[in-house]
C-alpha positions in Angstrom: 102.3 86.3 135.8 105.1 88.5 134.4 106.1 87.9 130.8 109.4 89.2 129.7 109.8 89.6 125.9 113.4 89.8 124.7 114.4 90.5 121.1 115.7 87.6 119.1 119.4 88.1 118.9 121.1 87.3 115.6 124.5 88.1 114.1 124.8 91.9 113.7 125.4 92.9 110.1 128.3 95.3 110.0 128.2 98.3 107.7 130.6 97.8 104.8 133.7 100.0 104.9 135.4 101.8 102.0 139.2 101.9 102.0 140.7 104.2 99.4 144.1 104.1 97.7 145.1 100.8 99.3 148.3 99.1 98.0 148.0 95.3 97.3 151.2 93.9 98.9 151.1 90.1 98.6 149.3 87.0 97.3 148.6 84.2 99.6 146.6 81.1 100.4 143.7 80.1 98.1 144.9 82.6 95.5 143.8 85.7 97.5 145.5 89.0 97.1 146.5 90.7 100.3 146.4 94.3 101.5 146.5 96.1 104.8 143.6 98.3 106.1 144.4 101.6 107.9 143.3 99.9 111.1 146.0 97.3 110.7 143.7 94.4 109.7 144.5 92.2 106.7 142.3 92.6 103.6 141.7 89.6 101.4 140.8 90.3 97.7 140.0 88.1 94.8 140.4 90.5 91.9 143.7 92.2 92.4 147.4 91.7 91.8 150.3 92.7 94.1 151.3 96.2 93.2 147.8 97.4 92.3 146.6 100.6 94.1 142.9 100.2 94.7 139.8 101.3 96.5 137.9 98.4 98.1 134.6 97.8 99.7 134.5 95.2 102.6 132.1 92.3 102.8 132.7 89.7 105.5 134.4 91.3 108.5 136.2 89.3 111.2 138.3 90.1 114.2 141.6 90.0 112.3 140.7 90.5 108.7 138.3 91.7 106.0 137.1 90.1 102.8 136.6 92.8 100.2 136.2 93.6 96.5 137.8 96.2 94.4 135.5 99.0 93.3 138.1 101.2 91.7 141.7 100.7 90.3 143.9 103.8 90.7 147.1 102.2 89.5 147.7 98.8 87.9 150.6 96.6 88.9 153.6 96.1 86.7 153.2 92.4 87.5 150.0 92.2 85.5 149.5 90.6 82.1 146.5 90.4 79.9 144.6 87.2 80.5 144.3 85.1 77.3 140.9 83.5 78.3 137.7 85.3 77.5 136.1 83.6 80.5 138.7 84.8 83.0 136.6 87.3 85.0 133.8 84.9 85.5 135.3 81.4 85.5 137.6 81.6 88.6 139.5 78.5 87.6 142.7 80.3 86.7 142.7 83.0 89.3 146.3 84.1 88.5 146.0 84.3 84.7 146.3 88.1 85.1 149.8 87.8 86.8 153.1 87.2 85.0 154.2 83.6 85.4 157.5 84.5 87.0 155.6 86.3 89.7 153.2 83.4 90.1 156.2 81.2 90.9 157.7 83.7 93.3 154.5 83.9 95.3 154.0 80.1 95.4 157.5 79.6 96.6 157.1 82.2 99.2 153.8 80.7 100.5 155.6 77.3 100.9 158.5 78.8 102.8 156.3 81.0 105.0 154.0 78.0 105.9 157.0 75.9 106.9 158.4 78.7 109.0 155.3 80.2 110.6 153.2 77.1 111.0 155.9 74.5 111.5 158.5 76.8 113.2 161.0 74.7 111.2 164.7 75.3 110.6 165.1 75.3 106.8 168.2 74.7 104.7 169.0 76.9 101.7 165.8 77.0 99.6 166.0 75.2 96.2 164.2 77.5 93.7 160.7 76.4 92.7 160.5 74.3 89.6 158.2 75.9 87.1 156.3 74.4 84.2 157.6 74.4 80.6 154.0 74.6 79.4 151.9 77.2 81.3 148.8 76.4 79.2 147.4 73.2 77.8 149.1 71.1 80.5 146.1 69.2 81.9 145.5 65.6 80.8 142.0 65.5 82.4 139.1 67.9 82.3 135.6 67.5 83.6 132.7 69.6 82.4 129.1 69.9 83.5 125.9 70.3 81.5 123.1 72.6 82.6 119.7 73.4 81.2 120.3 77.1 81.7 123.7 78.9 81.6 124.8 81.2 84.4 124.3 84.8 83.6 126.9 87.4 84.6 126.0 90.3 86.8 126.4 92.6 83.8 123.9 90.6 81.8 121.4 90.5 84.7 121.6 94.3 85.1 121.3 94.9 81.3 118.0 96.0 79.9 118.6 93.8 76.9 116.8 90.5 76.6 119.3 87.8 77.5 118.9 84.2 76.5 119.8 81.6 79.2 120.5 78.9 76.7 121.9 75.4 77.8 125.5 75.3 78.9 128.5 72.9 79.1 131.3 74.2 81.3 132.4 74.8 84.8 130.6 75.3 88.1 130.7 78.9 89.4 132.7 78.9 92.7 130.4 78.3 95.6 127.3 77.7 93.4 126.7 74.0 93.0 123.8 74.6 90.5 125.3 77.3 88.4 127.3 76.4 85.2 129.4 78.9 83.2 129.2 78.1 79.6 132.7 77.6 78.2 133.6 78.3 74.6 137.4 77.9 74.8 139.4 76.5 77.8 143.2 76.9 77.6 144.1 74.2 80.1 143.7 71.1 77.9 145.1 70.6 74.4 142.8 70.0 71.4 140.6 68.3 70.5 139.3 68.9 74.0 137.4 72.1 73.1 136.3 70.7 69.8 134.8 67.6 71.4 133.0 69.6 74.1 131.6 72.1 71.7 130.6 69.5 69.2 128.6 67.5 71.8 126.9 70.7 73.1 125.9 71.9 69.7 124.7 68.4 68.6 122.6 68.2 71.8 121.0 71.6 71.1 120.3 70.9 67.5 118.8 67.5 68.4 116.9 68.9 71.4 118.6 66.6 73.9 117.7 67.6 77.5 120.5 69.2 79.5 120.6 68.4 83.2 118.8 70.5 85.8 120.5 70.0 89.1 117.7 71.5 91.2 114.9 69.6 89.5 117.1 66.5 89.1 116.0 65.8 85.6 117.5 65.9 82.1 119.7 63.7 79.9 123.2 65.1 79.6 124.9 65.4 82.9 128.8 65.6 82.8 131.6 65.1 80.4 135.2 63.9 81.1 138.0 64.1 78.6 141.5 62.5 79.2 144.4 63.1 76.8 147.7 61.4 77.6 151.2 62.4 76.6 151.1 59.6 74.1 148.1 61.3 72.4 145.5 58.7 73.4 142.0 60.1 74.1 139.3 58.9 76.5 135.8 60.4 76.5 133.4 59.5 79.3 129.8 60.8 79.0 127.7 60.8 82.1 123.9 60.6 81.6 121.2 61.2 84.2 118.6 58.9 82.6 118.7 56.0 80.2 117.6 56.6 76.6 119.3 54.0 74.4 118.3 55.6 71.1 119.5 59.1 72.0 122.6 57.8 73.6 123.7 55.7 70.7 122.9 58.4 68.2 125.0 60.9 70.1 127.9 58.5 70.6 127.9 57.5 66.9 128.0 61.1 65.9 131.0 61.6 68.2 132.8 58.6 66.7 132.2 59.9 63.2 133.5 63.4 64.0 136.4 62.2 66.2 137.7 58.8 65.0 140.9 59.4 67.0 139.2 58.7 70.3 140.6 55.4 71.6 138.2 55.0 74.5 134.5 56.0 74.3 132.5 55.2 77.5 129.3 56.3 79.3 127.7 56.1 82.7 124.0 56.2 83.6 124.0 58.0 87.0 120.6 58.6 88.6 122.1 59.6 92.0 121.9 63.1 93.5 125.7 63.6 93.0 128.0 63.3 90.0 130.5 60.8 91.5 130.9 57.8 89.3 133.1 55.6 91.6 130.1 53.6 92.6 128.6 53.4 89.1 129.0 51.0 86.2 131.0 52.3 83.3 129.9 51.1 79.9 132.4 50.7 77.1 130.9 51.8 73.8 133.9 51.9 71.5 137.6 51.0 71.7 139.3 49.9 74.9 138.3 50.7 78.5 141.7 52.4 79.2 144.3 54.7 77.7 148.1 54.6 78.3 150.4 57.1 79.9 154.1 56.7 79.5 157.0 57.8 81.9 160.5 56.7 80.9 160.2 52.9 80.4 157.0 52.6 82.4 153.5 52.4 81.0 150.4 53.1 83.1 146.9 52.0 82.1 144.4 54.7 83.0 140.7 53.8 83.2 137.7 56.0 83.7 138.0 55.9 87.5 141.8 56.0 87.8 143.6 58.7 89.7 146.7 60.0 87.8 148.5 63.3 88.2 146.7 65.7 85.9 149.9 67.3 84.6 151.8 64.5 83.0 154.9 66.3 82.1 155.3 68.0 85.5 154.4 64.8 87.3 157.5 63.3 85.7 159.6 66.2 87.0 158.1 65.8 90.4 158.9 62.0 90.5 162.4 62.7 89.4 162.8 65.0 92.4 161.4 62.3 94.7 163.8 59.8 93.3 166.7 62.1 93.7 165.8 62.9 97.3 165.4 59.2 98.0 168.9 58.5 96.8 168.4 54.8 96.8 171.4 52.4 96.4 169.5 49.2 95.6 169.3 47.4 98.9 166.7 49.4 100.7 163.2 48.5 101.8 160.8 51.5 101.1 157.3 52.2 102.4 155.2 54.3 100.0 152.3 55.7 102.1 149.2 57.0 100.2 150.5 55.3 97.1 147.4 55.9 95.0 147.9 53.9 91.8 151.5 53.2 92.7 153.1 55.5 90.2 155.9 56.7 92.6 156.4 53.1 93.9 156.9 51.8 90.4 159.0 54.8 89.4 161.6 54.2 92.1 161.4 50.4 92.2 164.4 49.7 90.1 166.5 51.6 92.6 165.3 49.7 95.6 165.3 46.2 97.0 161.5 46.3 97.6 158.7 48.9 97.7 155.5 48.4 99.6 152.6 50.8 98.9 149.6 51.5 101.1 146.3 53.1 99.8 142.8 53.3 101.1 141.0 53.0 97.7 140.7 49.4 96.4 140.3 50.6 92.8 143.6 52.4 93.0 145.4 49.3 94.4 143.9 47.2 91.6 145.3 49.7 89.0 148.7 49.6 90.8 148.9 45.9 90.8 147.9 45.6 87.1 150.3 48.3 86.0 153.3 46.9 88.0 152.6 43.4 86.5 152.4 44.8 82.9 155.6 46.8 83.6 157.4 43.6 84.7 158.1 45.0 88.2 158.3 42.2 90.7 159.7 44.0 93.7 156.6 46.0 94.6 153.6 45.0 96.8 150.5 46.9 97.6 148.2 46.9 100.6 144.7 48.4 100.7 143.2 50.0 103.8 142.7 53.1 105.9 146.3 54.3 106.6 145.8 54.9 110.4 144.4 51.4 110.8 146.7 49.5 108.5 150.0 51.1 109.3 150.6 49.4 112.6 153.2 47.4 114.5 151.7 44.2 112.9 152.3 45.7 109.5 155.9 46.4 110.5 156.4 42.8 111.8 155.0 41.4 108.6 156.9 43.6 106.1 160.1 44.6 107.9 161.8 47.8 109.1 161.9 50.4 106.2 165.1 52.3 105.4 163.0 55.0 103.7 159.4 56.2 103.9 157.8 58.2 101.1 154.5 59.8 102.0 152.2 61.7 99.7 149.0 62.3 101.6 145.9 64.2 100.5 145.4 67.9 101.2 144.4 67.2 104.9 147.9 65.8 105.5 148.7 62.8 107.6 146.6 61.6 110.5 148.3 62.2 113.9 148.4 58.4 114.5 150.3 57.9 111.2 152.8 60.6 112.2 153.2 58.9 115.6 153.8 55.5 113.9 156.4 57.0 111.6 158.3 58.4 114.6 158.0 55.1 116.3 159.4 53.2 113.3 162.1 55.8 113.0 163.4 55.2 109.4 166.7 56.8 108.5 165.1 59.1 105.9 161.7 60.3 104.9 160.5 62.0 101.7 157.3 64.0 102.2 155.4 65.0 99.1 152.6 67.5 99.7 149.9 69.4 97.8 149.3 71.5 100.8 152.3 73.1 102.5 150.2 74.2 105.5 149.3 70.7 106.6 152.8 69.5 105.6 154.2 72.2 108.0 151.9 71.0 110.7 153.0 67.4 110.3 156.7 68.3 110.1 156.4 70.3 113.3 155.5 67.0 115.1 158.6 65.4 113.7 161.2 68.2 114.0 162.7 66.9 117.3 163.5 63.6 115.6 164.2 64.7 112.1 166.1 67.5 110.4 165.1 69.0 107.0 167.9 68.4 104.5 166.2 69.6 101.3 163.0 71.3 100.3 161.8 71.8 96.7 158.5 73.4 95.6 157.1 72.2 92.2 154.5 74.1 90.2 152.0 71.6 88.8 149.2 74.0 88.0 150.2 77.3 86.3 147.7 80.1 86.4 146.4 78.9 89.8 147.7 79.2 93.4 148.2 75.5 93.8 151.7 74.2 94.5 153.4 70.9 95.5 156.3 70.7 97.9 158.9 67.9 98.5 160.9 67.7 101.7 163.7 65.3 102.6 164.1 64.5 106.2 167.0 62.8 107.9 167.0 61.2 111.4 168.9 63.3 113.9 172.0 61.7 115.5 
């Protein structure tokens, strides 16, 4: 018998390449800087700014592009600014903090426009300039931090010959590393007392020998921390614990109360699951009320521990004003608000419409929407819970009527193809499409372009120092 032995074939590792004196020419999706290699391939970089002249070393290599890292800077871009955060190089949360804000806005607007043209092959009207943020720091109303029994060490610390202490941490996950937490001293995204609260709890825990969570071993006491601060200066603190210890829990929370009496809502969760999500967990109110209040014009929104609310309150107001302007309601229209969430847009435009009907898949969000609309005295809104592609049917239309306007604000994945098909079948006169991902928005709009023309498009920056951007498009049915 003849035996034939063949080598086991695996993916061949390609030898890294060095490209010298490469000019960084653009910034694109996911915050990557972009350069061109001598062979014509695109180079994606994490640690560069357009205008830099650099030498890079490739890592991942694909047919059309390289992923690389900068190993030498020959000339720094005039678009650079000095990052204000000491954690900038290691955190990764504010990838564009080293770029002037006016340039951040320009690259965000360009990405939206290019996605609409290249992905959607869409005919665009004159572009309305992107709406920037008044506050480019301290703009977030919600921050979440994780505890870890050992902090993440930087490569510089690991290479050092000095003895480095891997003390407990409270901060952010390192990108792509679910079990590595960067200890944060000061974060510039949420106003005080956010940093003071987090640092107090961390220091108290260390002094009192409370166990920080170990995600690999699945043990420990302190797991995560969520802080919400509304524009009305109300504060919510939610502490997530991995195991129940009434004595240690009460002692910690009482210390927090004494140090920060301004906290209106102090809550905790005992979560023994493998993941950190709290949506299927019981939230225990320890002090105050189980919600805080956000205000927008004459509307008030109760926000509980599980509520979704736009994390930039001031810019959410600007975004909703654009939606209201694009909707151009006269008072006699029926409006469908798809992916309504907690119904904030539906309630914001309700006084200008005859009736607004919101659809959302999360029951908790619909409960919030109904409670807030009731407390706001709005009686011309209604909310339906269910999977959009299953709920948004001919039967739904027969029950609720033909809409004059559809507002849609889907998640990053965009709209399901069946939802797009149903919109085209219903054929409302106008559509306002709000998106946090202009690539999937462009894909959806491409399916609608034969039936609808783009009248206006407006990018809105919700998250300065990052590459994220929202976009609002007004569509009008073609004659």
